N, C-alpha and C positions, 0 to 999 in steps of 0.2 A: 681421652678424653672427647676422641669421635673427630669425621670430620666437619661437622656442624661448630663445633668448637673452634677448629683451626680456623676455616676460612673466615668465622666471624673474627676472631681476633686478628686476622691477617687485616682484613678490611678495614677494622677499627682503627688500626696504628697507619695504616694508608690515608684514611680520612683525618686522621688527628696530623697527623705530618703534613699535608698539603693545604689544612687549614678549612677543610671544608667541613670538620666537624664543628668547630669552633662556630662558625655561622650560624650554628642551628641553635646556639644557645647565646643571644643578645645580652650585651652589657648596657647598663640604663634603659631599658625599656621606657617608652612612654607611658605616663598613668594613663588608664582609659576607668571610668567611672561606669561600673557594671551593676551597682547597689548604690542604693543612698540608706543610712542606716534604719531609719524608719519604715521605709517598705521592707527591709530587711527582715525585720523585728513580728512583721504582721504577714509575710507569707507562711505557706502551710507546709514547710520542708521539718519532718519532724526528725526528731535525734532520740539518744537516750530517756532526757527531758526536754522540755520547752524552755524554762527557764528555771533559775533557783528556788524562784516563790512556788512552781509546781511540783517541787521534790518532797514527798510524803513521808518519804521513810525517818524513822527517830536512830537518835545515835547518842552515843557519850563519848565525850572530850575524856580519852586517855592522856595517860603521862607520856607515851611513847609518841603519840601523834603532837603534843606540845612542845616537849623538846626538838621533836623534827622542826617544828614551826619555829621554836627558839632558835634554830641552828640556823633557817632561812633568812630569820629579822636581823642576823648578822651578818649576811651574806656568806654563810659558810653551805656547800653544798655537797651531796651526796654522789660519791661517781662508784659504780659499777656496784650499787647496793652495799657498800661496804665502806672505800675511803669516804675523809673528808678531806677539802678544800676550802679556804676560806677565800674567798676571788674579790672580795670587796663591793662596795656598791659601785666605783669604777671600773667595772671588769670590761676588757675589748672584746671578750668572745672569742677572739682568736689567740690567745695564747696559752703554751701547753704549762698548766700548773705543775707540773711533775718535772720539765726541763728547762721551765722559763723561754722557751725558744718561742717567737712571735711570728705568724706567718704573714705573708703577704695579702693584705687586703685587696691590692690592686691588680694581682695576677688573676687570668683567666682560670676556671676551677681545673681544666684540662692541662696547666702547666703545675699546678701543685703535687709535689710527690710525698706520698702519704707514706713511704716508706723511708724515708729520711733519719740515718742514725744519730743525724745530729738533734733532728729537731723530737726525737722520741716517739712513743705510741701517740699517733694521732686522736686515737678513741678520748684521750684526755682531754681534747678540743669539742670533741663531737657530744661527749656526755652532757653539757650543762645544755648545750645547745638543742636537744631532744625535748626540752621543757618537761620531761616528766614531774618537773620539781611544782609545777603549776598544781598537780593532784594534791599535791602535801597542801598548798594554800587552801585549793577550793575545799578540801575537807576540814580542814583546822575553821574554815570559814562558817561550813556546815555544822560542825559542832558546837564552834564556840559561841556562834554569834556574832562575832567579829567581822565584818566585812574588810576582805584581803582585795578587794578589786583593784584598789589605786596600786599595789605592788605588783599585782598580775599584768596589767598594761603599761606600767612602767619597763618590766624587763622584757616584756614583746618590743615595746616601743626603741628601748637600747638596743636590742637586736639587731631590730631594721635599720637602724642607725648605724650599726656598727659592720654589717654583711651588704655589703653590694649585690645585688641579682646577678648571680653566674659567675660571680669573683670568690677569691679565697677559700679555705678550707672546710667552708660549712657548707661547700656546695660539691663537693668531693664524693659524697656518697647519696644515692638516689635512696637509700632506705634512712638514713638520717632525716632526709629532707620530709618524706614522708611521716615520720614519727611526729616531726615539729608541728606539721600541719594536722595533722589530726590530734594532738594535746594544744593548739591554738582553739581549733573548732570545739574540743571541749569547753575551753575556758571560754568563748564568745558565746556559745548557749547558757551557760550557766550564768554567767554576768549581763544577759541580755539586755535585761533592764537597767543597769547599772549606769549612775551619774559619770562615771569615769570610762566610760565607753562611749568616747567622744567621734564625731562624724570624722574629725581629724584622724583619732587613731584607726577607726574603722577603714579609712579610704587608704590609711598605708598597708594596713592586715591584709583587706582583699586585695590589693596591689600585688603583694609579695607574696600571699596563697596561691593565686593565680598563675605568677611567672614560675613558683615551686614544683607546682603540680604540672605544669606543661614541660619543665624540665624533667619531671621523671617522664612524664610520655615519649619525649625525646630521646631519651636515655634507656628505653625500658628493655631493650634487646640485649643490655649489657648484662644485666639484671637473669633474665628468660635464658639467654644462652651461655654465657660467659662465665656467671655464678650460680645461677639453677639452686640457689636455697631458700633461706627463709627473706634473705632481701627480697626475690623476686615475687614470695607471697605477700611480704607488706607493701609493697611498691604498686603490684596488680591489684590489690583491696582498696591503695589509697587512690587511684584511680575513678574505680568504679563508688566509693561512697562520694568522692568531690563531685561527681557528675551526679549522684544524688541530689548533694545538699546544697550544691551550688549551681541552678540551673540556667541561672543568666552569664555565667562567662560562657564566651563563645565556644568553647572546646570542649562544652560539659558531655556534649552528646557521644561524643566519640571516646571521652574519658570514661562513661560508664558503660557502653557498649565493648570495647574493646578491653577494657579493664575488668569487667565480668567475663568474659570470655577467657583472657589469659589469666585471671584466678583459679577460674574453674578447673584449667589443665594444670596449672601449677600444682594444685593440692590433688588433684588425680594422679600426678606424676610422685611428687614427694612424699607421700602419705601411701605408703603400702597399704596392701588390703588386712593385713592383721594390725595395722596402728602405729607398727613402729616408721620411723623416720627417717629421710635418704642422708640427712648430717651423722645420724648415730649420734644425738646429742640429746641426753636429757633436759638440760638449760634450751637450748633452740628449739626444741619442741615444745616447752612450755610456751614459748614466744608465739608458735603457730597457735597454743591454745588460745589466746589471747585476741590474736587476729581472727580466729574462729568465730568468738563469742561476739566481736564487733560486727562482724558480716553476717552471722544470720541473725541478729536482733534488728541493724537497719536495714537488710532485705526485709524482714519481716514487716516494717511499720512502712515499706512503701509497696507492700503487699506483691514481692517480686520472691521467685523462687528459682534457685540454684538447681543444675544438674542432680540426680539422685548422689552421684558417687559424692558429694562435699557433704551431705547428712551421714554418709554410711563412714564415711574415712574420719568426719568428724565423732561418729559414734565410737569409733575402732580406736581412734586417738585418744579418747578419755578412757576407755578400758585399758588399752595400753600402759598410761602413766600410774592409772589408779593400781595396776594390778605391781606395779614396781616401787610402789610407796611403802615406807617406813610408817606402820602403823600409829606409832606412838608420838614420831614429830612430825609427820607431813612430808619428811625429806626424800630423796632418792638420790639413787649413787650417784657419785660425782663423775660421770661417765659421760666421756667426750668435749667437746669444745665447750667450756664456760664462761665468758665475760661478765656474768653477774647480771644480764640483762633482765630487767623486768619492767617493760614499758609503761603498763599503766598500772600503779599501786596505789590501789583502793582499798586497803586495808591495813591495820598494825602487823599483820604476820609477817614473820622472817621471811625472808627473800628467797631462801632453800625450802620453806614450807611452801608445797604445790594444791595445797586444799581451798583455800580460796581459789584459784583461778579454775582447776577441775570441776569444784563447786559451778560456780559461774557458768562453765559451757554446758555440763549436766544440766540446769534450768534451762539454759537455752534451745534444750534439745529435747525438754521435757521427760528428764531422765531421774530417778531417785538416783542418789549416789550415796556411799556411807557416812557423808561428810555433813556436817553442821550448815545452815546457810548463812554467807557470809555478808561482809559490806559491800566486795563486790558485784556481788547479783544485786545488791539495793542500786548501786549506781546505774545497771544496764538497765534496772526498772523488767527484771523479768523472776520476782519471788511469786511463790505462790501458785505456780504454775499447776495444773491438773497433770500427774505425770504418767505416761503411757509405759514406761519399762523400768528396769532397776540395773545398778551394776554393784557387786559385794565382792569384796576381797578375796580371793578364792587360797583357799588353804591346799596344801600340797603342792604338785607340779602345775607350773602354767608353760606352754611354751608358744614361742613367736615365731614361727620357723622361717617368714621369709625375710624378716629381718637380723634373725641369728638370736635371739634371746631367750634366755632359760633360768626359770625362777623356781627357787624352792621353799614355800611359805611354811613355817609350826607356828604354834602358840608364841613362841618367842624369838625365834629367829627368820633371816630371809638369807636367802645364798642369792646371788647372780651371777649369771655366768653369761659372756657373750663368745658365739663360735657363730660368724654369720660371712656372706660373701659379699664382694664389694663391687656392684655396678656403677654405684656413681661413686665419685672422690672421696676417698676417709681421709678425716682428719688426723687422726693419731693410729701410732703402729702397737694395737693394742686388743687385737683378737686372743679369743681364751683368758681375757681378764676374769677373775673372779674377785666379786665383792661379798663382804660378809659382815651381816647386822644381825646384832642381838640384845635383846630387852632396849630398843632405841639408839644404841651403841653400834657407830660405825666402825667394827673390827678392825676389819681387812678393808682399806680404802682405795680408791681410784687418785693419782694425783693432780689431778685438776690441768688448768691451763697457764698461770702464770699471767704472761702477756704474748700478744700476737706479735709484736716489733723490738725484738729483745736478744741479746746476745746469744751468739750460736750454742754455747753450751747450755745456758737455759732452755733454748729452744729444742735442742735435742733430747735434752732429758723430760720436758713437760709432754712434747709431741709425740718423743719415742717409747721405747717399749720398756726401757727402765724403771718409769716412775708408776708402773702397774703390775700386778701380781699375776705376772705369768713367766716367760722363760726368756732367756736370751742364749745366745753364741757368743763367748766373750764378751765383748762391747758392741757386737754389732745389733741392731735394732733388725725386726719381722721383715719390715721392708726397708727402700733405698731411700734415702731423704735426699731429696731435690730442693730446690729454693723456696722460700717462705711455704706456702701452706700444700705444695706439692710430695707427693711421694710417689714413687716408683715400684715396680714387681708389687703388687698389692696382693696382699692375702687372700686368699679363698677358702670357702669351707669345702672339703673335700665328704665329709659323710658326718651323721649326728645318731645316735643311738641313745634313746632314754629308756629306762625301764622303772618298776616300783615291786620290790621284793617285801615282803614283811617288817622287815626291820628297817630297810635304809632305801633311798631312791637312788639309780646309777645313770649318771651321765657320760656318755663319751663322745667326745667331740674331735676332729681331725682334720687339719688347716695344711694346705700351701703354703710354707713360709719361709724366709731366708733364701728365696729361689734366685737371688741376685749373687749369692756365694755359689750356689748350686741348684739347679733345676728341680733334683730330686730329694731335695729336703722336704719332708713333713712333720708336723708337731702333733700327736696325739695325745690328749688329757682326758683322763680317767677322774672322775670323782663321785666317791660315796656319800651322800648326804647321810647320816644317822636318823631316825626318826624320834626315838626316847631318849638321846643323852646328847649333849653338845660335844658331836667327834664328828671331824672331816676327814676322809682316806683322797690324796690327790696321787695319779701317778702321771707325771710326763715323760712321753717316749720321744726322741728324735731319730726319726729314721732317717740312714744315709749322713747322719752327723760326720763329717769332718773330725779325724782322729785328734789333731793337734787345735782342735777348739773346744775350751770347755764349757758344759752346759750350766749355766747360771739360772736358778729358781728364785725368784725375786717377791719378797711380801714387804707392806707395807701398814703401819700402823702408828697412832698416837697411844696404845692402851698394851704396851707389850707385857705390863705383868698381867694380864689378863689373858695370857694367850701361852698357852703351851704347845710349841712347834717343836717335830723332832722329823730327820729325814735319812734313809739308806739308801741304797745301792740296789737293782734287783737281786743281789749275794747277800744282801741283807747287811753289809758292813755301813757302819755309822756314819754319818756326815757331819762336820762340825757346823754348827751355826755360827758365822760371821754378822755380828751388827755393828751397821754403821748409822750415819746421819744423813734420811734423805728428806725429799722436800713434798710439800704437798700445798694446794693451793685451791682452798675450799672459796678463797674470795678473790676476783680477777685484779689483778696488780699486787696483790698480799704473797708473799712467800713463807712460808712457815717450815719450820724443824717436824720430822716424823722419826720415827727408827724404822730403817732400811734393813730387811733379813734376808740373809743370802745363802744358799746352801749351792755347791761347786762340784763338780765331779768333770773327769773326761769320759765317763763312760757316757753312755746314753740315753739311762734311766734312771729317775730318781722318785722314789717313793715317800710320800712325806702324808703325817699325822698333825691335825691341828686340834687342840682341845682348848675349851673353854674352862678356866681356873677359878 
């Protein structure tokens, strides 16, 4: 992780133990009135829209949105874009609905253990406190004509009452704070003229917004140095837009100035020049897409510009994710960590469908995309722009060498292969994973994530090599597992070669892997993707393989009846296919069964054919 990381973490722990850090985050700070409601309403601080009354796009109330609204009317909340928990009218905002554990709201946030096995996954507490559900209520209000402002402000006030500033679990993560402030701001602007937005509730909200943004500012180096992923992008963007939108807050100038500078740095560092992302996660990359859309639109409203790299990386991100998309469904490979995040759900589309968010970013960049305009773009107020450029789906081979992503698209199939270096912390031991899509179905899939705070066996399976379509040595992962999110002996790409022939594309990738067993071990994978028939040939070779460790080649599918998979050694000896129960998690917190297909040999080469039947 580097010297900078080590020095910061050591200093952070020293400041925490000595009490110095706690003093930077006061509890029960005195209320100071920076705005009165009427003056705030008339200030010229533009947002995506100025109020509910000024939104001009039309929409139709769908059954999907009606059902989502009815669930919220019964105080049933959607978690991670999939699970549903009925929290009830009197939910305290600090009890984990998955385990029943209630966090201490009097404890300073620094004293909260977010990896307590008895408490369970703290994300179950954080999820409703993001207030993404406010956007569902607002959309329903817009499309039905039924005023939802009373429920919106009741929920916000309930949360404020239950959560003291800088105390309890909901102040533990600065990204969660940032999302909450952004969604509250969305609601404040939409219901600016509502009679339910009283001076009393407005004062409570402005007090909490100020101290939550200041909390993010005071702890920003944790995300910028210790975490450095989508958290840092979210938090630095929050500082910038809070400085723009709330200029009367005494710290607004430093938030805006530093937030913008840090946001630019994070985009330049975290998004590689080819559009790939340092977290190697499609879902978290989509998080960045939405944050970029906020950043580009709001900055333009204030006639501000970012450094050119931000626009260049936004465009390359748009192209990268567009090329990885299954044309029929809008879904992408379930590659990398996936916690079901969709911070700003502004349409009825399934959360695995990336087209609404990509279209909104394309509109913000004045780029034509292959997708239709969606409700997302309408909410951001960026429809009908004159387009300067176009992005289309590429047929044939697409390579993203810096991130190590390789695609092969035909009219019916999409083949995805990862072969990359890791200069930033990898989340899963999944190098040389292969994903296969055919006619809109993900025939060979990635296992997903399941949960971050879970037992060792599940964490090893989902984060490890076994849940991916690549090879293991016996039960050994490609990398050596450390605590929580840590891996040692990171896999690295040694070389990649791609060719196109008359009948097929050829991919050859080689990685240094299993180096904690023997530093000389490498894994070389050759893949032939045939152009005119649904056939793939894969050769896996483990160089310097220990003789007593079996080479295990793994495949995962929900559609075993649609696949014919056979394998031989390099001498032509047929290998028996062993089918067992495997697992996948298309939705965070949900574990489903699939077919896990394995070929095993003590030799160092396996040659496999995959046909669609």
